[in-house]
NUMI-753783 format. One line per 2 residues: number of its first residue (from 1); their letters; for each residue x, y, z of C-alpha. Coordinates in steps of 0.001 Angstrom, whole numbers, plus 500000, padded with zeros to 6 digits. Each point is the difference from the previous one (the first is absolute). Example, Ala and Ser with C-alpha at 12.3 -4.5 7.8 and 13.67 -1.06 7.14 Angstrom:
BEGIN
1 = AS = 512300/495500/507800 | 501370/503440/499340 .
REM end
This chain:
BEGIN
1 = MS = 324703/037996/893013 | 501635/502887/501854 .
3 = LS = 498729/498744/503359 | 501535/496586/499370 .
5 = LV = 503455/501612/499915 | 499623/501361/503552 .
7 = RA = 501547/497453/502366 | 500190/502034/503229 .
9 = SF = 497275/499816/502618 | 498625/503257/501377 .
11 = NV = 498034/498424/502841 | 501068/500569/503597 .
13 = QT = 501505/496820/501421 | 498441/499094/503367 .
15 = DE = 500200/496909/502177 | 496342/500189/500982 .
17 = PK = 497795/497425/498285 | 497400/501445/497645 .
19 = AA = 496434/498797/500084 | 498438/498888/496746 .
21 = TT = 497566/502597/498666 | 497765/500385/496978 .
23 = IL = 499949/502785/497424 | 496623/501205/501230 .
25 = HD = 501342/500266/503549 | 502990/502044/498822 .
27 = VR = 497770/502321/497968 | 497744/500613/502983 .
29 = KG = 502945/500688/502269 | 501568/502454/497557 .
31 = LR = 496702/501776/499364 | 499324/500259/503721 .
33 = YV = 503419/501529/500590 | 499591/502563/497201 .
35 = LS = 496545/501099/501118 | 501020/500267/503671 .
37 = HP = 503078/502158/499382 | 499191/503717/499491 .
39 = VL = 502872/500728/497607 | 499635/496862/497843 .
41 = RN = 496224/500373/499858 | 500194/503604/498820 .
43 = IS = 502765/499267/497496 | 497932/497235/498391 .
45 = LM = 496920/502213/499849 | 501916/502968/498608 .
47 = MA = 501769/497934/497326 | 496713/498418/498966 .
49 = LI = 498452/503461/499540 | 503022/501341/498114 .
51 = NF = 500043/496977/497672 | 496246/500270/499440 .
53 = VG = 500226/503686/499125 | 503281/499955/498071 .
55 = AT = 499539/496851/497923 | 498255/501996/497281 .
57 = TF = 503069/502161/499331 | 501964/496979/498755 .
59 = AQ = 497104/498265/498279 | 498957/503085/497992 .
61 = LV = 503440/501462/499278 | 499824/499219/496285 .
63 = LF = 496632/501737/499698 | 501263/503029/501924 .
65 = AD = 503138/500248/497820 | 497902/499831/496842 .
67 = QR = 497363/502569/500976 | 501971/502468/502104 .
69 = LD = 503624/499748/498832 | 499412/498953/496376 .
71 = AR = 502549/497234/500572 | 500088/496812/497948 .
73 = DA = 502271/497019/499553 | 503478/501019/501190 .
75 = KV = 498794/502839/502222 | 497682/497675/501903 .
77 = GG = 502927/497666/500514 | 502008/502980/501234 .
79 = LF = 497398/500620/502721 | 500254/496425/501242 .
81 = AA = 503804/500197/499854 | 500000/503254/501992 .
83 = GA = 497851/498410/502705 | 502384/497038/500209 .
85 = AG = 503018/502322/500190 | 498422/501902/502894 .
87 = VV = 499428/496712/501810 | 503641/498950/499558 .
89 = VT = 501500/503334/501093 | 497780/500388/503051 .
91 = GL = 500461/496358/500973 | 503765/500439/500061 .
93 = LA = 499676/503085/502201 | 497479/498486/502419 .
95 = GR = 502609/498571/502371 | 501908/503256/500373 .
97 = LR = 496833/502021/500461 | 498714/497600/502652 .
99 = KR = 503152/500528/502079 | 499364/503733/500096 .
101 = FS = 496219/500128/500399 | 497403/498092/501983 .
103 = FT = 497212/497930/498487 | 497376/502699/500513 .
105 = TL = 502155/502679/498433 | 501135/497946/497019 .
107 = AM = 497135/497676/499074 | 497059/502267/500726 .
109 = TS = 501670/503037/498448 | 500794/498045/496831 .
111 = LM = 496340/499032/499777 | 498933/503614/500476 .
113 = LM = 502358/501099/497225 | 498767/497311/497624 .
115 = GP = 496519/501554/500065 | 501087/503437/498703 .
117 = CL = 502103/498333/497303 | 496936/498150/498732 .
119 = TI = 497847/503120/500192 | 502465/502084/497972 .
121 = FA = 500495/497071/497608 | 496235/499888/499411 .
123 = GM = 499893/503576/498741 | 503158/499769/497904 .
125 = RW = 499928/500315/496201 | 503740/499968/499294 .
127 = YW = 501555/496591/499714 | 503542/500898/501079 .
129 = IA = 498745/501617/503218 | 497618/497138/500742 .
131 = LP = 502859/497505/499646 | 501942/501002/503180 .
133 = LW = 496734/500430/501916 | 499031/496415/499262 .
135 = AA = 503496/498817/500931 | 499797/501870/503324 .
137 = SG = 496579/498525/500712 | 501256/496463/499435 .
139 = GL = 503121/500598/502097 | 498074/501425/502947 .
141 = GI = 497584/497076/499869 | 502756/497401/500221 .
143 = LF = 501666/501964/502802 | 496793/499690/501990 .
145 = NI = 499804/496246/499295 | 503599/499400/501080 .
147 = NT = 499527/501810/503297 | 496761/498234/500844 .
149 = GS = 501663/496649/499350 | 502960/500946/502181 .
151 = LR = 497656/501140/502762 | 498198/496665/500003 .
153 = QA = 503278/498116/500249 | 501125/502185/502895 .
155 = IV = 496780/499520/502000 | 498915/496407/499356 .
157 = PN = 501748/497110/501830 | 502006/497623/497846 .
159 = HL = 497709/496980/500443 | 496986/502033/498783 .
161 = LG = 501671/501991/497242 | 499052/497734/497080 .
163 = RV = 496359/499789/501039 | 499691/503739/500577 .
165 = LS = 501630/500925/496688 | 497785/497623/498053 .
167 = IA = 496839/501313/501692 | 501072/503605/499407 .
169 = AV = 500712/499316/496328 | 496590/498394/499496 .
171 = LA = 498191/502866/501729 | 501873/502668/498040 .
173 = WS = 500094/498415/496543 | 496413/498780/499987 .
175 = AI = 498873/503586/499536 | 501937/500505/496741 .
177 = PA = 497661/498199/497545 | 496936/501480/501677 .
179 = GA = 501466/503524/499801 | 500958/499587/496330 .
181 = LV = 496489/498796/499184 | 498285/502885/501815 .
183 = GG = 502430/502558/498517 | 499349/498781/496468 .
185 = WV = 496254/500230/500552 | 500323/503582/501328 .
187 = IS = 502106/501064/496990 | 497506/498483/497556 .
189 = AT = 497136/501717/501834 | 501591/503446/500174 .
191 = GN = 502020/499876/496814 | 502749/502066/501639 .
193 = VA = 503126/498053/500898 | 501837/503106/501263 .
195 = LV = 497263/500679/502547 | 500318/496483/501389 .
197 = YG = 503791/500287/500245 | 499700/503313/501841 .
199 = AI = 497443/498550/502430 | 502319/497056/500669 .
201 = GI = 502821/502384/500915 | 497781/501948/502421 .
203 = LT = 498696/496809/501615 | 503572/498751/500471 .
205 = IC = 500902/503160/501914 | 496897/499723/502192 .
207 = IA = 500670/496347/500849 | 503615/500706/500936 .
209 = VF = 499115/502999/502185 | 497228/498134/501799 .
211 = FR = 502108/496961/500890 | 502916/502136/501100 .
213 = LF = 498000/502269/502315 | 497261/497742/501359 .
215 = TA = 501496/496488/500208 | 502944/498227/501624 .
217 = LG = 502100/500441/496843 | 500860/503508/501146 .
219 = DA = 502033/498468/502846 | 501141/496759/498385 .
221 = QR = 503623/500393/501125 | 498935/499449/503615 .
223 = YV = 498803/496480/499168 | 503296/499238/498285 .
225 = DE = 501938/501094/503089 | 497784/497901/502254 .
227 = RQ = 500556/496942/497817 | 503769/500470/500070 .
229 = RK = 499927/500512/503756 | 498124/496740/500509 .
231 = SG = 502402/498090/497781 | 502956/501310/502004 .
233 = SR = 501545/502211/497315 | 500534/503698/500466 .
235 = PK = 497740/502313/497976 | 501779/501439/496991 .
237 = RS = 500418/503734/499989 | 501367/502331/497406 .
239 = RR = 503773/499847/499906 | 501865/503200/500703 .
241 = RQ = 503707/500386/499763 | 501847/501134/503066 .
243 = PA = 501627/503383/499613 | 503678/500189/499214 .
245 = GH = 502174/500161/503063 | 497628/498228/502366 .
247 = TC = 502553/498042/501984 | 497823/498736/502845 .
249 = GT = 499046/496362/500243 | 497081/498895/502141 .
251 = VS = 497922/502896/501245 | 498319/499635/503377 .
253 = DT = 496425/501056/500607 | 500993/502469/502719 .
255 = GR = 502029/503128/499521 | 499034/500414/496342 .
257 = KR = 500071/503275/498217 | 498520/500702/496585 .
259 = AS = 502666/501126/497610 | 497987/502276/497734 .
261 = RH = 502482/502869/499693 | 500612/501536/496633 .
263 = WL = 503778/499608/500252 | 499864/496303/500832 .
265 = WP = 496886/498444/498479 | 497037/501389/498042 .
267 = RG = 496871/500627/502007 | 497454/497227/500184 .
269 = HG = 502551/497248/499417 | 498734/498088/503008 .
271 = VT = 503372/498725/501276 | 500537/500063/503746 .
273 = VP = 503429/499770/501558 | 501274/500362/503555 .
275 = SQ = 501130/503397/501151 | 503673/499047/500173 .
277 = CL = 500027/499472/496225 | 499231/503600/499153 .
279 = TP = 503538/501381/500179 | 500683/501247/496445 .
281 = QV = 503215/499300/498164 | 500915/501448/496626 .
283 = VG = 501317/497463/497484 | 500773/501589/496648 .
285 = SR = 496845/501875/499051 | 497638/497894/502133 .
287 = VR = 499005/500186/503607 | 499580/496741/501804 .
289 = AK = 499214/498912/503515 | 502894/499081/502242 .
291 = PA = 499389/498391/503384 | 501192/502249/502800 .
293 = RS = 502571/498514/502323 | 499045/499116/503495 .
295 = PR = 501586/502248/502703 | 501662/496934/501479 .
297 = LR = 501808/499235/496766 | 501345/503496/499358 .
299 = RR = 503708/500406/500275 | 501373/502697/502172 .
301 = SS = 501654/502749/498112 | 503739/500347/500508 .
303 = PR = 500911/502715/502535 | 502791/501131/497734 .
305 = RR = 497752/500790/497020 | 497322/502506/500740 .
307 = GG = 498875/503130/498319 | 501090/499224/496446 .
309 = GA = 503398/498381/500667 | 501398/502411/502562 .
311 = RA = 501698/498574/503084 | 497837/499985/503099 .
313 = RR = 501210/502000/502958 | 501572/497974/502747 .
315 = PP = 499259/500796/503632 | 502844/501980/501752 .
317 = QR = 502410/497807/501925 | 500920/500766/503570 .
319 = AS = 503604/500579/500916 | 501593/497276/502083 .
321 = GT = 500013/500626/503753 | 497119/502482/500048 .
323 = RP = 496715/499444/501668 | 496714/501379/498829 .
325 = R = 498524/502653/502225 .
REM end
């Protein structure tokens, strides 16, 4: 019903005629593209492992709350509500965090932090301390999902995006029922739900560290820049404000000088300006850069005013009718 209200088309309009294809052909093409790309292949494998390992934490939450936290009825609902609140808060902050950090720093670090949260949550006996830990675990998980989805959209071409996303979703979500089934069998065999939760947290950390250090996901931003370069758009970098008082326009590649002086800009700012812009000028309590005037444009000082307003000495005049010796 909601989809029927969407009237706009999100497909790229092209004049090239499209050949008629079958669903099986599209599935093969999307699967071939995912398996041939190093970043997409590793993302699908990593998400499948994370979903297989972590599915038990959601499926057995009621049992864990009953045995470990002595929580029933409203308190169990509070745990689910805390997880949803963490998802909402982190989802709203995902865009701002992505502008400041790269995919490797944000997504992989959030996955590494989710593991310790689950491990500490497994050994917790106090309900009101376990509540924020579960909320943080849910928020970090959705932060990882948002960044992996954004990375796929930034790498995959537009005409293959639907096929790739559908293949990735099938590969990742197919592991959830299998993981929940195996996790339930392990809990029934061991009789210790806290031990299983702690093992899941440790396995999550190990999976995140392995894929960050030994796969192409550690340098995923390079593939995003290559994709943007091929499409003709400039790679997006972190935005930095220009320092106050920078009055120069276009800066040439030659004659640059790094302005990293403590009285003009803080060190490590990374702004380069030409050397003629480094003449300081005090404005109020700030110091800004003022372009030095070219020697050709300088006005000659008046011969009458020199030395603080005193009259300049005139050369002695010769008396009329006398010749110099």
